[in-house]
DRENGU-323007 format. One record per residue (C-alpha): x, y, z; residue number from 1; residue in one letter. Coordinates in nm, 2 decimals, m for minus. Example, Ala and Ser with C-alpha at 12.3 -4.5 7.8 and 13.67 -1.06 7.14 Angstrom:
BEGIN
ATOM 1.23 m0.45 0.78 1 a
ATOM 1.37 m0.11 0.71 2 s
END
This chain:
BEGIN
ATOM m0.02 0.01 0.02 1 m
ATOM 0.14 0.36 m0.08 2 l
ATOM 0.13 0.62 0.21 3 d
ATOM 0.09 0.98 0.12 4 f
ATOM 0.16 1.07 0.48 5 s
ATOM 0.45 1.37 0.51 6 l
ATOM 0.75 1.25 0.75 7 n
ATOM 0.76 1.47 1.11 8 p
ATOM 0.97 1.75 0.97 9 e
ATOM 0.76 1.85 0.61 10 l
ATOM 0.43 1.76 0.89 11 e
ATOM 0.62 2.02 1.13 12 q
ATOM 0.73 2.26 0.81 13 l
ATOM 0.33 2.27 0.69 14 r
ATOM 0.20 2.37 1.02 15 q
ATOM 0.44 2.70 1.02 16 r
ATOM 0.40 2.73 0.69 17 a
ATOM m0.01 2.76 0.78 18 r
ATOM 0.04 3.01 1.10 19 q
ATOM 0.29 3.23 0.88 20 v
ATOM 0.02 3.27 0.60 21 a
ATOM m0.29 3.33 0.83 22 a
ATOM m0.07 3.61 0.99 23 e
ATOM 0.04 3.75 0.66 24 g
ATOM m0.33 3.71 0.55 25 v
ATOM m0.45 3.84 0.79 26 a
ATOM m0.16 4.20 0.80 27 e
ATOM m0.18 4.22 0.43 28 f
ATOM m0.46 4.12 0.26 29 g
ATOM m0.62 3.77 0.12 30 a
ATOM m0.53 3.78 m0.30 31 h
ATOM m0.69 3.54 m0.54 32 t
ATOM m0.36 3.37 m0.73 33 d
ATOM m0.14 3.52 m0.50 34 s
ATOM 0.20 3.40 m0.60 35 w
ATOM 0.13 3.67 m0.89 36 i
ATOM m0.14 3.89 m0.79 37 n
ATOM m0.04 3.98 m0.44 38 g
ATOM 0.29 4.18 m0.39 39 f
ATOM 0.42 4.27 m0.06 40 s
ATOM 0.83 4.34 m0.04 41 k
ATOM 0.72 4.31 0.36 42 e
ATOM 0.63 3.95 0.35 43 f
ATOM 0.87 3.85 0.11 44 s
ATOM 1.12 3.97 0.39 45 k
ATOM 0.91 3.77 0.64 46 r
ATOM 0.88 3.47 0.43 47 l
ATOM 1.34 3.50 0.35 48 a
ATOM 1.35 3.50 0.78 49 a
ATOM 1.24 3.16 0.77 50 e
ATOM 1.48 3.04 0.53 51 g
ATOM 1.20 3.03 0.28 52 w
ATOM 1.37 3.18 m0.02 53 i
ATOM 1.56 2.97 m0.21 54 g
ATOM 1.48 2.67 0.05 55 m
ATOM 1.57 2.40 m0.22 56 t
ATOM 1.90 2.64 m0.39 57 w
ATOM 2.22 2.44 m0.25 58 p
ATOM 2.37 2.57 0.08 59 t
ATOM 2.75 2.69 m0.11 60 e
ATOM 2.50 2.98 m0.29 61 f
ATOM 2.26 3.01 0.03 62 g
ATOM 2.04 2.82 0.00 63 g
ATOM 1.84 2.57 0.22 64 g
ATOM 1.92 2.28 0.08 65 g
ATOM 1.62 2.14 0.09 66 q
ATOM 1.38 1.91 m0.06 67 s
ATOM 1.18 1.99 m0.35 68 t
ATOM 0.85 1.88 m0.21 69 l
ATOM 0.96 2.15 0.12 70 a
ATOM 0.91 2.40 m0.11 71 r
ATOM 0.57 2.26 m0.29 72 v
ATOM 0.44 2.24 0.09 73 i
ATOM 0.53 2.60 0.23 74 m
ATOM 0.41 2.73 m0.16 75 g
ATOM 0.10 2.54 m0.09 76 e
ATOM 0.00 2.69 0.22 77 e
ATOM 0.06 3.02 0.13 78 m
ATOM m0.13 3.00 m0.21 79 i
ATOM m0.43 2.84 m0.06 80 a
ATOM m0.49 3.15 0.20 81 v
ATOM m0.38 3.41 m0.02 82 g
ATOM m0.08 3.52 0.12 83 a
ATOM 0.09 3.77 m0.07 84 p
ATOM 0.45 3.63 m0.21 85 i
ATOM 0.44 3.74 m0.56 86 a
ATOM 0.74 3.97 m0.49 87 a
ATOM 0.95 3.65 m0.48 88 s
ATOM 0.82 3.39 m0.64 89 w
ATOM 0.97 3.42 m0.95 90 f
ATOM 1.30 3.49 m0.84 91 a
ATOM 1.32 3.18 m0.63 92 d
ATOM 1.18 2.96 m0.87 93 r
ATOM 1.32 3.06 m1.19 94 q
ATOM 1.62 3.34 m1.19 95 m
ATOM 1.83 3.19 m0.85 96 g
ATOM 1.84 2.91 m0.98 97 p
ATOM 1.92 2.97 m1.35 98 a
ATOM 2.15 3.18 m1.22 99 l
ATOM 2.32 2.89 m1.01 100 i
ATOM 2.29 2.65 m1.33 101 n
ATOM 2.43 2.93 m1.60 102 h
ATOM 2.52 3.26 m1.41 103 g
ATOM 2.91 3.31 m1.34 104 t
ATOM 3.07 3.34 m0.98 105 v
ATOM 3.03 3.70 m1.03 106 d
ATOM 2.70 3.71 m1.10 107 q
ATOM 2.59 3.47 m0.89 108 q
ATOM 2.76 3.69 m0.55 109 a
ATOM 2.59 4.04 m0.67 110 e
ATOM 2.27 3.91 m0.78 111 f
ATOM 2.16 3.57 m0.53 112 l
ATOM 2.18 3.77 m0.21 113 p
ATOM 1.91 4.07 m0.29 114 g
ATOM 1.68 3.76 m0.40 115 m
ATOM 1.72 3.53 m0.08 116 l
ATOM 1.67 3.82 0.18 117 s
ATOM 1.37 3.93 m0.02 118 g
ATOM 1.52 4.26 m0.10 119 e
ATOM 1.45 4.26 m0.42 120 t
ATOM 1.23 4.17 m0.70 121 t
ATOM 1.25 4.03 m1.02 122 w
ATOM 1.02 4.03 m1.37 123 c
ATOM 1.08 3.81 m1.66 124 i
ATOM 1.06 3.95 m2.02 125 g
ATOM 0.93 3.63 m2.19 126 m
ATOM 0.63 3.71 m2.48 127 s
ATOM 0.57 3.97 m2.73 128 e
ATOM 0.27 4.09 m2.91 129 p
ATOM 0.43 3.86 m3.18 130 d
ATOM 0.59 3.57 m3.05 131 a
ATOM 0.35 3.44 m2.68 132 g
ATOM 0.33 3.14 m2.69 133 s
ATOM 0.61 3.11 m2.93 134 d
ATOM 0.92 3.16 m2.78 135 l
ATOM 1.14 3.08 m3.05 136 a
ATOM 0.94 3.39 m3.26 137 g
ATOM 1.09 3.69 m3.05 138 l
ATOM 1.19 3.96 m3.25 139 k
ATOM 1.36 4.16 m2.91 140 t
ATOM 1.76 4.21 m3.03 141 a
ATOM 2.05 4.28 m2.83 142 a
ATOM 2.36 4.41 m3.01 143 v
ATOM 2.71 4.33 m2.92 144 r
ATOM 2.85 4.68 m2.95 145 d
ATOM 3.16 4.72 m2.73 146 g
ATOM 3.14 4.61 m2.36 147 n
ATOM 2.78 4.61 m2.44 148 h
ATOM 2.50 4.47 m2.58 149 f
ATOM 2.25 4.75 m2.70 150 v
ATOM 1.83 4.59 m2.66 151 v
ATOM 1.60 4.73 m2.85 152 t
ATOM 1.20 4.57 m2.86 153 g
ATOM 0.91 4.51 m2.65 154 q
ATOM 0.77 4.29 m2.42 155 k
ATOM 0.44 4.26 m2.32 156 i
ATOM 0.25 3.98 m2.03 157 w
ATOM 0.60 4.10 m1.82 158 t
ATOM 0.36 4.09 m1.39 159 s
ATOM 0.59 4.27 m1.22 160 f
ATOM 0.74 4.52 m1.44 161 a
ATOM 0.61 4.85 m1.32 162 a
ATOM 0.79 4.72 m0.97 163 m
ATOM 1.10 4.52 m1.06 164 a
ATOM 1.41 4.56 m1.01 165 d
ATOM 1.59 4.36 m1.27 166 y
ATOM 1.41 4.18 m1.54 167 i
ATOM 1.52 3.85 m1.66 168 y
ATOM 1.55 3.94 m2.03 169 l
ATOM 1.46 3.62 m2.30 170 i
ATOM 1.61 3.85 m2.63 171 c
ATOM 1.76 3.80 m2.98 172 r
ATOM 2.15 3.84 m3.04 173 t
ATOM 2.17 3.69 m3.38 174 s
ATOM 1.95 3.59 m3.64 175 s
ATOM 2.14 3.30 m3.84 176 d
ATOM 2.03 2.98 m3.82 177 g
ATOM 1.68 2.84 m3.67 178 p
ATOM 1.42 3.02 m3.49 179 p
ATOM 1.53 2.89 m3.15 180 h
ATOM 1.93 2.96 m3.26 181 k
ATOM 2.03 3.30 m3.11 182 g
ATOM 1.81 3.33 m2.82 183 v
ATOM 2.03 3.47 m2.51 184 s
ATOM 1.97 3.55 m2.14 185 e
ATOM 2.03 3.88 m2.01 186 l
ATOM 2.01 4.07 m1.64 187 i
ATOM 1.89 4.41 m1.71 188 v
ATOM 1.87 4.65 m1.40 189 p
ATOM 1.54 4.79 m1.49 190 m
ATOM 1.66 5.18 m1.37 191 n
ATOM 1.84 5.17 m1.72 192 l
ATOM 1.77 5.46 m1.92 193 p
ATOM 1.61 5.37 m2.28 194 g
ATOM 1.28 5.14 m2.08 195 i
ATOM 0.98 5.23 m2.03 196 e
ATOM 0.70 5.05 m1.86 197 v
ATOM 0.32 5.09 m1.90 198 r
ATOM 0.11 4.86 m1.68 199 p
ATOM m0.22 4.67 m1.84 200 i
ATOM m0.55 4.69 m1.63 201 k
ATOM m0.71 4.33 m1.70 202 d
ATOM m1.10 4.29 m1.64 203 m
ATOM m1.10 4.22 m1.27 204 t
ATOM m0.85 4.56 m1.24 205 t
ATOM m0.56 4.38 m1.16 206 n
ATOM m0.22 4.54 m1.30 207 q
ATOM 0.06 4.33 m1.27 208 h
ATOM 0.05 4.30 m1.62 209 f
ATOM 0.29 4.52 m1.83 210 c
ATOM 0.45 4.58 m2.12 211 e
ATOM 0.80 4.71 m2.13 212 v
ATOM 0.97 4.91 m2.37 213 f
ATOM 1.35 4.90 m2.50 214 f
ATOM 1.46 5.19 m2.66 215 d
ATOM 1.85 5.08 m2.72 216 e
ATOM 1.90 5.03 m2.37 217 v
ATOM 2.28 4.96 m2.35 218 k
ATOM 2.33 4.68 m2.12 219 v
ATOM 2.69 4.53 m1.98 220 p
ATOM 2.85 4.24 m2.16 221 v
ATOM 2.88 4.10 m1.82 222 e
ATOM 2.53 4.06 m1.76 223 n
ATOM 2.48 3.81 m2.08 224 l
ATOM 2.40 3.48 m1.89 225 v
ATOM 2.50 3.13 m2.01 226 g
ATOM 2.64 3.12 m2.34 227 v
ATOM 2.52 3.36 m2.59 228 e
ATOM 2.30 3.30 m2.87 229 g
ATOM 2.27 2.95 m2.68 230 n
ATOM 1.99 3.01 m2.46 231 a
ATOM 1.71 2.85 m2.56 232 f
ATOM 1.72 2.52 m2.35 233 k
ATOM 1.79 2.73 m2.02 234 q
ATOM 1.47 2.91 m2.12 235 t
ATOM 1.27 2.53 m2.19 236 m
ATOM 1.40 2.46 m1.81 237 a
ATOM 1.26 2.73 m1.65 238 q
ATOM 0.92 2.73 m1.78 239 l
ATOM 0.92 2.31 m1.69 240 e
ATOM 0.98 2.48 m1.38 241 d
ATOM 0.72 2.79 m1.43 242 e
ATOM 0.41 2.56 m1.55 243 r
ATOM 0.47 2.22 m1.31 244 g
ATOM 0.46 2.41 m0.97 245 g
ATOM 0.18 2.40 m0.72 246 i
ATOM 0.05 2.75 m0.79 247 d
ATOM m0.09 2.64 m1.08 248 r
ATOM m0.29 2.39 m0.87 249 l
ATOM m0.40 2.62 m0.53 250 v
ATOM m0.44 2.94 m0.70 251 s
ATOM m0.83 3.02 m0.60 252 n
ATOM m0.83 2.75 m0.31 253 r
ATOM m0.96 3.02 m0.12 254 p
ATOM m1.32 3.07 m0.35 255 l
ATOM m1.31 2.70 m0.31 256 y
ATOM m1.35 2.71 0.09 257 d
ATOM m1.57 2.94 0.07 258 r
ATOM m1.82 2.75 m0.23 259 a
ATOM m1.83 2.43 m0.02 260 v
ATOM m1.92 2.59 0.34 261 a
ATOM m2.17 2.71 0.16 262 q
ATOM m2.32 2.49 m0.05 263 a
ATOM m2.62 2.24 0.05 264 d
ATOM m2.44 1.94 0.10 265 r
ATOM m2.83 1.75 0.14 266 r
ATOM m2.78 1.81 m0.25 267 d
ATOM m2.60 1.46 m0.36 268 p
ATOM m2.54 1.70 m0.67 269 r
ATOM m2.36 1.86 m0.52 270 v
ATOM m2.17 1.65 m0.29 271 r
ATOM m2.10 1.49 m0.60 272 q
ATOM m1.94 1.78 m0.73 273 e
ATOM m1.75 1.82 m0.44 274 i
ATOM m1.63 1.49 m0.46 275 a
ATOM m1.51 1.55 m0.83 276 r
ATOM m1.33 1.86 m0.69 277 l
ATOM m1.15 1.68 m0.40 278 e
ATOM m1.04 1.43 m0.67 279 t
ATOM m0.91 1.65 m0.89 280 g
ATOM m0.68 1.81 m0.61 281 y
ATOM m0.54 1.53 m0.52 282 r
ATOM m0.50 1.42 m0.90 283 i
ATOM m0.31 1.76 m0.91 284 g
ATOM m0.09 1.75 m0.63 285 r
ATOM 0.02 1.40 m0.75 286 v
ATOM 0.10 1.56 m1.05 287 l
ATOM 0.32 1.86 m0.88 288 v
ATOM 0.46 1.63 m0.64 289 y
ATOM 0.59 1.45 m0.92 290 r
ATOM 0.74 1.74 m1.15 291 e
ATOM 0.86 1.89 m0.79 292 a
ATOM 1.09 1.50 m0.77 293 q
ATOM 1.19 1.51 m1.14 294 r
ATOM 0.99 1.16 m1.15 295 q
ATOM 0.75 1.27 m1.50 296 a
ATOM 0.89 1.26 m1.82 297 p
ATOM 1.03 1.60 m1.98 298 a
ATOM 0.80 1.84 m2.12 299 g
ATOM 0.50 1.68 m1.90 300 f
ATOM 0.51 1.98 m1.71 301 s
ATOM 0.27 2.09 m2.03 302 a
ATOM 0.00 1.83 m1.92 303 a
ATOM 0.04 1.94 m1.53 304 t
ATOM m0.05 2.26 m1.62 305 k
ATOM m0.33 2.18 m1.84 306 c
ATOM m0.52 1.93 m1.57 307 f
ATOM m0.43 2.17 m1.27 308 c
ATOM m0.53 2.54 m1.41 309 t
ATOM m0.84 2.35 m1.64 310 e
ATOM m0.88 2.23 m1.22 311 h
ATOM m0.90 2.56 m1.13 312 e
ATOM m1.18 2.68 m1.42 313 q
ATOM m1.37 2.41 m1.26 314 r
ATOM m1.35 2.57 m0.90 315 v
ATOM m1.48 2.90 m1.04 316 a
ATOM m1.79 2.76 m1.18 317 d
ATOM m1.86 2.54 m0.91 318 f
ATOM m1.84 2.92 m0.68 319 a
ATOM m2.02 3.09 m0.91 320 a
ATOM m2.33 2.81 m0.91 321 r
ATOM m2.29 2.77 m0.51 322 v
ATOM m2.27 3.12 m0.44 323 l
ATOM m2.55 3.28 m0.68 324 g
ATOM m2.61 3.63 m0.67 325 a
ATOM m2.35 3.69 m0.33 326 e
ATOM m2.09 3.63 m0.60 327 a
ATOM m2.26 3.97 m0.77 328 i
ATOM m2.31 4.13 m0.44 329 a
ATOM m1.93 4.09 m0.31 330 d
ATOM m1.67 4.24 m0.52 331 a
ATOM m1.36 4.03 m0.42 332 g
ATOM m1.57 3.70 m0.51 333 l
ATOM m1.66 3.87 m0.87 334 t
ATOM m1.30 3.97 m0.88 335 k
ATOM m1.19 3.53 m0.80 336 a
ATOM m1.48 3.43 m1.03 337 i
ATOM m1.37 3.65 m1.31 338 a
ATOM m0.97 3.61 m1.31 339 y
ATOM m1.06 3.22 m1.38 340 a
ATOM m0.95 3.29 m1.78 341 p
ATOM m0.63 3.38 m1.71 342 a
ATOM m0.56 3.03 m1.54 343 y
ATOM m0.57 2.86 m1.86 344 t
ATOM m0.34 3.10 m2.05 345 i
ATOM m0.07 3.23 m1.84 346 m
ATOM 0.23 3.02 m1.90 347 g
ATOM 0.10 2.90 m2.24 348 g
ATOM m0.26 2.82 m2.35 349 t
ATOM m0.38 2.49 m2.28 350 s
ATOM m0.43 2.44 m2.63 351 d
ATOM m0.04 2.53 m2.66 352 i
ATOM 0.03 2.28 m2.38 353 m
ATOM m0.19 1.95 m2.51 354 r
ATOM 0.04 2.04 m2.86 355 n
ATOM 0.34 2.02 m2.62 356 i
ATOM 0.23 1.73 m2.46 357 l
ATOM 0.18 1.56 m2.82 358 g
ATOM 0.44 1.66 m2.98 359 e
ATOM 0.74 1.63 m2.75 360 r
ATOM 0.61 1.34 m2.49 361 v
ATOM 0.40 1.12 m2.73 362 l
ATOM 0.55 1.21 m3.02 363 g
ATOM 0.25 1.24 m3.24 364 l
ATOM 0.32 1.38 m3.59 365 p
ATOM 0.21 1.72 m3.65 366 r
ATOM m0.08 1.79 m3.89 367 e
ATOM 0.04 1.85 m4.22 368 p
ATOM m0.02 2.19 m4.27 369 r
ATOM m0.32 2.21 m4.63 370 p
ATOM m0.09 2.31 m4.99 371 s
ATOM m0.03 2.66 m5.00 372 g
ATOM m0.03 2.81 m4.64 373 q
END
């Protein structure tokens, strides 16, 4: 028989994380999708004091050297109640590991301490107006000019660009060869001349998404991460971590808990729907655990994201039906329900995730294009 119970250390961590998360909500408020909407540098500093930023990073880089499951458990407790962890989440999840794996010693010494302390906020410049899910189609150019790269182009859907200290920029340093060649990664301070940030307000009034414009921005050559023109695999590794995390499963758990508390569980149909959703949480958690422990096949994070984010949409649909008129009268509930379409769009749409799963994991052939296209 499989035993899914946690060892005493992880269970103790869960209880402590639950306590700190509740304190964060009491002081800073609860947020739907709090890993991307709940921005508080003060709370990030509290996470740092607990050792919960970089908790899985190797100790020689200042990290905690803990298991990947430990981070999943901590993150679940934070997001499941809406604690504001967004100011440090991207750096912890992606930027820090990228610098540990591909950065220079000088880059690690300069940038990792600020991430670990919760002092610096990072955003990531991937999507462009004509290159959203097709990352290889990006056009933002970084041209080498002596000791600098001169960056010109535009990014969109860049969360926290208006508040970030640095943008981890995916750009094109060469147009020779196939599209995935010539892609590089640069660390760009957001205070450099030539950077313009324009926040985008979505339909729920959130404003974390931004457009970022680069007009001949001079970035020191020493801010190149990894090998120039050969960063596509680096970026794909980041996307694996981005798509298969616990943040893709429990972002609207507070909405679910509210709906279940008010649901008429005397109705067998309601009980059946709750059972389906509870089963979805358990399946999703197993998928995330597999991703965290690198037990899933390469590329399978696309399936994990697809299942988990579609589950979050089912949660929102359930809550809307159960809460009825209250979901319209209460602005917070309306916002949480209306936000649901974002789950299956951010980080790659469900259609793109299914394409990745079919082509890269299952090895299915691509459908030939009609003649003339």
